[in-house]
N, C-alpha and C positions, 0 to 999 in steps of 0.2 A: 801456653796455648792462648791464641788471641780469640776474642769473641767478636763474631760478625753479626751484622744486622742487614735488613733489606737495603738501607741507604749506603752501607759501607762495603757491600759485597763486591761490586764492580771494581772499586779502587784497590781493595786489599787482596782480591783473588784474581780477577780477570786481567788486571793490569800489573800484577806482581812480576818482578824480575826473577823471583824464586819459585820453584814448584810449591804448591799449596795443597795440603791434604785437608779437606773440609769434612768435618764430622757433622752430619745432619742429625740432630738429636732432639729429645724431648725429656722433660723432667719426669714424666710418668712412665718412661720406658726402662724396665729393668736391664735388658741387654745393653742399653746405652750407658747406664751407670757402671756396668761391669767392665766395659771397654775403656772408660776414661783413664784409669791408671796405666793401661798399656799405651794409650796415646801420649800420655805425659812422658813415659819412658822413651818412646820413639822420638818425640820432640827434642828431648835432651840429647839422645844419642846422635841424631842427625842434624843437630843445630848447625846452621851455615849452609846446609844442603837442602833443607826442607822446612817450610813453615807449617805448623799444625794449627788449625782453627776450628771453632765450633759455631754452629748456627742453630738456634732453637727454632724448630719448625713451627711451633705454635705461635711464637711471637713474631715470626718472619715468614708468613705463608707465601708471599710473592716469590721470593727466591727459591723456596723449596718446590713450589709448583713449577717454576721455570726450569729447574734442574731435573724435574721428573721424578722427584723422590716419592716412592710409594710405600716403603717400609723403613723401619729404623732399627738400629743405626744404619745409615747409608754413608759410606766414606767415598768421596770423589777426590781423585788426584788431578789437579789442574796444572798443566804446564803450558805456558804462554797463552793462558786463557781458555784452553781446551781440555776437556776431560779425557785423560789418557788411560785411566784405570778406575774401576769401581768395585767396591766390596760392599755387599748388603748383608747385614747381620753381624753379630759379635763373632770374632775370629781370634785365634791365638796370635800372639805377637809374631811368630815365625811366618805364619800365613800372610799377615799384613805386609811384612817386610818383603816377602817374595813377590807380592803384587806391586809394590811401589818402587823398590830399589832399582829395577831396570830403567826407570824413567828419570832417575836423579843424576845430577852431575857427579863425576868421580870425586872421591874425597881428596882434599888437599893434603899432600904429604909434606912433612917438615924436611928441609934439606939436610 
């Protein structure tokens, strides 16, 4: 998982050539801590098709405000710099995958 900041958000998310799932999070948020292992699993399983990143909303309020984040965790999926899916609150892995997989490129199959 990559760590985002206000200054790096545009370059690493909005200009990314890959879909980026951004976890808007905070250290004091228990559901945010609960979802981190799930996000690590998703990042590993979908490597090459999806970038998973996190942004601490307390340390980076400009980006969180611009994204309209009102509750945490908020997970925004950006494709070509546009939010195509959003999940607010901790969800099981299967629910997260159902929300994001339709927006991802097809897996590359070995010949």
